[in-house]
Each structure stands twice: as structure tokens, then as C-alpha cells.
TORKOL-4160 file (C-alpha; in steps of 0.2 Angstrom, whole numbers, padded with zeros to 4 digits, m for minus):
87
<pt num="1" X="0000" Y="0000" Z="0000"/>
<pt num="2" X="0014" Y="0012" Z="0005"/>
<pt num="3" X="0024" Y="0009" Z="m0011"/>
<pt num="4" X="0008" Y="0012" Z="m0022"/>
<pt num="5" X="0004" Y="0028" Z="m0013"/>
<pt num="6" X="0022" Y="0034" Z="m0016"/>
<pt num="7" X="0021" Y="0030" Z="m0034"/>
<pt num="8" X="0005" Y="0040" Z="m0036"/>
<pt num="9" X="0013" Y="0054" Z="m0026"/>
<pt num="10" X="0028" Y="0055" Z="m0038"/>
<pt num="11" X="0017" Y="0059" Z="m0053"/>
<pt num="12" X="0007" Y="0072" Z="m0043"/>
<pt num="13" X="m0008" Y="0062" Z="m0036"/>
<pt num="14" X="m0009" Y="0066" Z="m0018"/>
<pt num="15" X="m0014" Y="0051" Z="m0007"/>
<pt num="16" X="m0020" Y="0046" Z="0010"/>
<pt num="17" X="m0020" Y="0028" Z="0017"/>
<pt num="18" X="m0033" Y="0024" Z="0029"/>
<pt num="19" X="m0027" Y="0008" Z="0039"/>
<pt num="20" X="m0030" Y="m0001" Z="0055"/>
<pt num="21" X="m0017" Y="0003" Z="0068"/>
<pt num="22" X="m0012" Y="m0015" Z="0069"/>
<pt num="23" X="m0002" Y="m0013" Z="0053"/>
<pt num="24" X="0007" Y="0003" Z="0059"/>
<pt num="25" X="0024" Y="m0004" Z="0060"/>
<pt num="26" X="0023" Y="m0012" Z="0042"/>
<pt num="27" X="0016" Y="0003" Z="0034"/>
<pt num="28" X="0027" Y="0016" Z="0042"/>
<pt num="29" X="0042" Y="0006" Z="0036"/>
<pt num="30" X="0036" Y="0010" Z="0018"/>
<pt num="31" X="0037" Y="0029" Z="0021"/>
<pt num="32" X="0020" Y="0034" Z="0014"/>
<pt num="33" X="0016" Y="0053" Z="0013"/>
<pt num="34" X="0000" Y="0052" Z="0023"/>
<pt num="35" X="m0008" Y="0039" Z="0034"/>
<pt num="36" X="m0023" Y="0039" Z="0045"/>
<pt num="37" X="m0024" Y="0025" Z="0057"/>
<pt num="38" X="m0040" Y="0019" Z="0065"/>
<pt num="39" X="m0042" Y="0008" Z="0081"/>
<pt num="40" X="m0053" Y="m0004" Z="0071"/>
<pt num="41" X="m0051" Y="m0022" Z="0067"/>
<pt num="42" X="m0042" Y="m0029" Z="0052"/>
<pt num="43" X="m0052" Y="m0028" Z="0036"/>
<pt num="44" X="m0063" Y="m0014" Z="0043"/>
<pt num="45" X="m0052" Y="0002" Z="0043"/>
<pt num="46" X="m0066" Y="0014" Z="0040"/>
<pt num="47" X="m0078" Y="0006" Z="0052"/>
<pt num="48" X="m0092" Y="m0008" Z="0054"/>
<pt num="49" X="m0105" Y="m0011" Z="0041"/>
<pt num="50" X="m0119" Y="0001" Z="0043"/>
<pt num="51" X="m0110" Y="0013" Z="0055"/>
<pt num="52" X="m0113" Y="0028" Z="0043"/>
<pt num="53" X="m0109" Y="0040" Z="0057"/>
<pt num="54" X="m0092" Y="0033" Z="0060"/>
<pt num="55" X="m0088" Y="0030" Z="0042"/>
<pt num="56" X="m0092" Y="0048" Z="0038"/>
<pt num="57" X="m0081" Y="0054" Z="0052"/>
<pt num="58" X="m0066" Y="0043" Z="0046"/>
<pt num="59" X="m0068" Y="0049" Z="0028"/>
<pt num="60" X="m0069" Y="0067" Z="0033"/>
<pt num="61" X="m0053" Y="0065" Z="0044"/>
<pt num="62" X="m0044" Y="0057" Z="0029"/>
<pt num="63" X="m0049" Y="0072" Z="0018"/>
<pt num="64" X="m0044" Y="0084" Z="0031"/>
<pt num="65" X="m0027" Y="0076" Z="0033"/>
<pt num="66" X="m0025" Y="0077" Z="0014"/>
<pt num="67" X="m0028" Y="0096" Z="0015"/>
<pt num="68" X="m0018" Y="0100" Z="0030"/>
<pt num="69" X="m0002" Y="0089" Z="0030"/>
<pt num="70" X="0013" Y="0100" Z="0028"/>
<pt num="71" X="0027" Y="0088" Z="0029"/>
<pt num="72" X="0030" Y="0070" Z="0022"/>
<pt num="73" X="0026" Y="0055" Z="0032"/>
<pt num="74" X="0012" Y="0063" Z="0042"/>
<pt num="75" X="0002" Y="0051" Z="0052"/>
<pt num="76" X="m0013" Y="0053" Z="0063"/>
<pt num="77" X="m0021" Y="0040" Z="0075"/>
<pt num="78" X="m0040" Y="0043" Z="0077"/>
<pt num="79" X="m0047" Y="0041" Z="0095"/>
<pt num="80" X="m0060" Y="0028" Z="0099"/>
<pt num="81" X="m0061" Y="0010" Z="0093"/>
<pt num="82" X="m0072" Y="m0001" Z="0083"/>
<pt num="83" X="m0090" Y="m0001" Z="0087"/>
<pt num="84" X="m0105" Y="m0011" Z="0080"/>
<pt num="85" X="m0118" Y="0001" Z="0072"/>
<pt num="86" X="m0131" Y="0006" Z="0084"/>
<pt num="87" X="m0121" Y="0003" Z="0099"/>
């Protein structure tokens, strides 16, 4: 994932990777430009199915990171963990 984002960045396409925090070490070793880590389970970095509120929050935070990151290898870890919609 990090290698692909760097390839996009070299041709002028800005990227943000949204990833579960469990993969933090592996992705940071690839030195991507921007990463938003969530405390969600593997395979569900945006959130649980039907948790539209949390999904919207994560996507908005990713877009905000895209707009505000001023240096390479900027990372953010979102607070709060995975939740099942409606709980």
C-alpha cells in the first residue's frame, strides 16, 4: 500500500492511506506521505458495516489530513475504537 501511494505521489496524485493501527509498523516502514490510522479491526479500517456516522467521520478526517499535512510521512491515529452500528 505504501509503495503504491508513493508511486502516485511521484506523478502528482496526492494520497491518504486509511489503515487499521495494527499494521502501523509495516506501513510506516514503507514511508508513505500520509496515513490515517484507526483503532478498528483488520479488514474494517473505515468502520463496521452500517455505521454511517463513524464511516463519515473517518472519511472526513482522511480528507482533512490530505488538505492539512505540511510535511512528508504525516500520520494521525484517530481516537475511539471499533464499534458495531447502533451501539
